[in-house]
C-alpha positions in Angstrom: 62.1 -84.5 18.0 58.6 -83.5 18.7 57.2 -79.9 18.2 53.7 -79.1 19.7 51.9 -76.1 17.8 49.1 -74.1 19.0 46.5 -72.3 16.6 45.1 -68.7 16.9 42.0 -66.8 16.1 40.2 -68.2 13.2 40.4 -71.8 14.2 37.1 -71.7 16.3 34.0 -73.6 15.3 30.6 -74.2 16.9 30.7 -77.2 19.4 34.6 -76.8 19.9 35.9 -78.8 22.7 32.6 -80.5 23.6 33.9 -84.0 22.8 36.9 -83.5 24.8 34.9 -82.2 27.8 32.5 -85.0 27.7 35.1 -87.7 27.5 38.1 -86.6 29.2 38.0 -85.9 33.0 41.1 -84.2 33.1 40.3 -81.8 30.2 37.0 -81.0 31.8 38.7 -79.4 34.8 40.3 -76.9 32.8 37.0 -76.0 31.0 35.2 -75.6 34.4 38.0 -73.6 35.9 37.8 -71.2 33.0 34.1 -70.3 33.5 34.9 -69.4 37.1 38.1 -67.3 36.1 36.2 -65.5 33.4 33.0 -64.8 35.4 30.7 -66.0 32.5 29.8 -69.4 31.0 32.2 -69.6 28.1 31.7 -73.4 27.7 28.1 -72.8 26.8 29.1 -70.7 23.9 31.8 -73.0 22.9 29.6 -76.2 23.0 26.2 -74.7 21.9 26.8 -71.2 20.6 26.5 -70.0 16.9 29.4 -69.2 14.8 28.5 -65.5 15.2 28.7 -65.7 19.0 32.0 -67.6 18.8 33.3 -64.7 16.7 33.3 -62.1 19.4 36.8 -61.5 20.3 36.4 -61.7 24.0 35.0 -65.2 23.4 37.1 -66.3 20.5 40.6 -65.9 21.9 39.7 -67.4 25.3 37.7 -70.3 23.8 40.7 -71.3 21.6 43.3 -70.9 24.4 41.1 -73.1 26.7 40.6 -75.8 24.2 44.3 -75.9 23.2 45.6 -76.1 26.7 43.1 -78.8 27.8 43.9 -80.9 24.7 47.6 -80.7 25.5 47.8 -81.0 29.0 45.2 -83.8 29.6 46.5 -85.9 26.7 48.7 -89.0 27.2 52.2 -88.6 26.4 52.6 -84.8 26.2 56.3 -84.5 26.4 57.5 -81.5 23.9 60.9 -81.1 22.7 59.9 -77.5 21.6 56.7 -75.5 21.3 55.3 -72.7 19.3 52.0 -71.0 18.8 50.4 -68.8 16.1 49.5 -65.3 17.6 47.0 -66.0 20.3 48.5 -69.6 20.3 51.9 -68.5 21.8 50.0 -68.1 25.0 48.7 -71.5 24.9 52.3 -72.7 24.1 53.6 -70.8 27.1 51.2 -72.6 29.4 51.8 -76.0 27.9 55.5 -75.4 28.3 55.0 -74.4 32.0 56.2 -70.8 31.5 52.8 -69.7 32.6 50.1 -71.1 34.9 46.8 -71.9 33.2 45.1 -69.2 35.4 47.4 -66.5 34.5 47.4 -67.5 30.9 43.8 -67.1 30.6 43.8 -63.8 32.4 46.3 -62.4 29.9 44.4 -63.9 27.0 41.1 -62.4 28.2 43.0 -59.0 28.8 44.5 -59.2 25.4 41.2 -59.9 23.8 39.6 -56.8 25.5 42.6 -54.5 24.6 42.7 -55.6 21.0 39.0 -55.0 20.7 39.2 -51.4 22.0 42.3 -50.7 19.7 40.1 -52.0 16.8 37.2 -49.6 17.8 39.7 -46.5 17.5 40.5 -46.8 13.8 38.6 -48.2 10.7 41.1 -51.0 10.1 41.3 -54.6 8.4 43.4 -57.3 7.1 43.8 -59.2 3.7 45.2 -62.5 2.6 47.6 -62.5 -0.2 48.3 -65.6 -2.1 51.0 -66.4 -4.8 53.5 -63.6 -4.5 56.9 -63.6 -3.0 57.2 -62.2 0.6 59.6 -59.4 -0.6 57.2 -58.2 -3.4 54.5 -57.9 -0.6 56.9 -56.1 1.7 57.9 -53.6 -1.0 54.3 -52.9 -2.1 53.2 -52.3 1.5 56.1 -50.0 2.1 55.2 -48.0 -1.1 51.9 -47.0 0.4 51.5 -43.8 2.6 48.8 -45.2 4.8 49.4 -47.9 7.4 49.7 -51.3 5.9 52.2 -53.9 6.8 52.9 -57.7 6.6 51.1 -59.3 9.7 51.4 -63.0 9.3 54.0 -64.9 7.3 51.9 -68.2 7.2 53.8 -70.2 4.7 55.5 -69.5 1.4 53.2 -67.7 -0.9 50.7 -67.1 1.7 50.9 -63.8 3.6 48.4 -61.7 5.6 48.5 -58.1 5.5 47.2 -55.5 8.0 46.6 -51.7 8.4 43.8 -49.0 7.9 40.9 -49.8 5.7 42.3 -47.4 3.1 45.8 -48.9 3.2 44.8 -52.4 3.0 42.3 -51.6 0.2 45.0 -49.9 -1.9 47.6 -52.7 -1.3 45.1 -55.1 -2.5 44.7 -53.3 -5.8 48.7 -53.0 -6.1 49.1 -56.8 -5.2 46.6 -57.9 -7.8 48.3 -55.9 -10.3 51.6 -57.4 -9.3 50.4 -60.7 -10.0 49.0 -62.2 -6.8 46.7 -65.4 -7.5 44.4 -63.8 -4.9 44.4 -60.7 -2.6 41.2 -60.5 -0.5 40.0 -58.7 2.4 39.2 -60.8 5.5 36.4 -60.7 7.7 38.0 -59.4 10.7 37.4 -56.2 12.8 40.7 -54.8 13.2 44.4 -54.5 12.0 46.1 -57.2 14.3 49.9 -57.2 14.4 50.2 -53.7 13.0 51.1 -50.3 14.5 47.5 -49.8 14.9 47.6 -52.4 17.8 50.0 -50.1 19.9 47.3 -49.0 22.4 46.6 -52.7 23.0 50.3 -53.5 23.3 50.7 -50.9 25.9 47.7 -52.0 28.0 49.0 -55.7 27.7 52.5 -54.7 28.7 51.4 -53.7 32.1 49.6 -57.0 32.7 52.6 -59.0 31.3 54.9 -57.1 33.5 53.1 -57.9 36.5 52.7 -61.8 35.7 54.9 -64.2 37.1 56.8 -66.3 34.3 58.7 -69.5 34.9 61.5 -71.1 32.8 59.7 -73.3 30.2 60.4 -77.0 30.2 61.7 -76.6 26.4 62.4 -73.9 24.0 59.5 -71.7 22.9 59.7 -70.4 19.3 58.4 -67.0 19.3 56.4 -65.1 16.7 58.4 -61.8 16.8 61.8 -63.3 16.0 61.0 -67.0 15.2 63.9 -67.9 17.6 63.6 -70.4 20.5 64.0 -69.0 24.0 63.9 -70.4 27.6 64.9 -67.0 29.0 62.0 -65.6 31.0 62.8 -61.9 30.2 63.2 -62.7 26.5 59.9 -64.4 26.6 58.3 -61.6 28.4 59.7 -59.0 26.1 58.9 -60.7 23.0 55.3 -61.4 24.1 54.7 -57.7 24.8 56.0 -56.9 21.2 53.9 -59.6 19.6 50.8 -57.3 19.1 52.5 -54.7 16.8 54.8 -57.1 15.1 54.4 -59.7 12.4 53.7 -63.4 13.3 56.8 -65.1 11.6 55.1 -68.5 11.4 57.1 -69.6 8.3 60.4 -68.8 9.8 59.3 -70.4 13.2 58.8 -73.7 11.5 61.7 -73.5 9.4 63.9 -73.0 12.5 62.1 -75.7 14.5 62.9 -78.2 11.6 66.6 -76.9 11.3 66.9 -77.6 15.1 65.5 -81.4 14.7 61.7 -81.3 14.7 60.4 -84.1 12.6 56.9 -84.5 13.9 54.4 -81.5 14.7 51.4 -82.0 16.7 48.6 -79.5 16.8 46.8 -78.9 20.0 43.5 -77.5 20.0 40.5 -76.7 17.4 41.0 -77.3 13.6 43.9 -78.3 11.6 45.1 -74.9 10.1 48.6 -75.2 11.4 49.1 -78.8 10.1 48.4 -77.6 6.6 50.7 -74.8 7.0 53.5 -76.9 8.3 53.2 -79.2 5.4 53.5 -76.4 3.0 56.5 -75.0 4.8 58.2 -78.4 5.3 56.9 -81.3 3.4 59.0 -84.1 4.7 57.9 -83.9 8.2 55.0 -85.5 10.0 52.0 -83.7 11.3 49.0 -84.9 13.4 46.5 -83.7 16.1 47.3 -84.2 19.7 44.8 -84.4 22.6 42.1 -86.2 20.7 39.6 -88.1 22.8 41.2 -91.4 22.1 44.2 -90.1 24.0 42.5 -89.5 27.3 43.2 -91.3 30.4 
């Protein structure tokens, strides 16, 4: 069975999507439509902007979403048995599985980016990557700290990202190193994604999601909040709202997809981060890129 997976924030790079735009007329339609929907020329930033320009949250999230969806829906042979996306990538997965239209998905992603940026501005906060410790050890250390600091991304065995106040994350990093972490390093992000500090953004996005039309997807969507498959519209909507303040259970999602029969994982969008994580979670599955220019028709 084929699983199609969609990357999240951090996969962007200067020039992203340009080759797809130049060589795939079907993909080009999505890029052009995005400029009109967003009200600014995001493709110019994607194709010609600097790394710093691409790092702006209001640009990064829509850019990755546009690239991912265009790669999936313009490629030949896109017939998923299941889909999943990492954080932001869940929106791309929902569009690719026809649970959301491209237009509605992009509007939600743009709203999400703006809401997250506002939430980041309210509190000094950050995230840190932790390598080489068991998840349970990381969870226990986070729980022992009085400040807000929680597991945010379960990326693969031995690789977990924590999120919280600047003080909480700094203290956790010290304790994690003392507990034997191979590495525990503060990440260059502007806020505490997937933590209780995103509650203002969650509330704002909840209203937008509640007023958006969702359809039954063409295949199960494995959602970040519980790592379980769903085709139920109300479940999908509820899990999407909770996603901003809950951890991304990527390790568990991939494990469940494999358990349910996935043997080939195709990453749609910029970069190859998810392919690498999948190989660390399930070494015996095939991984690859989907939506390359050669697949255009």
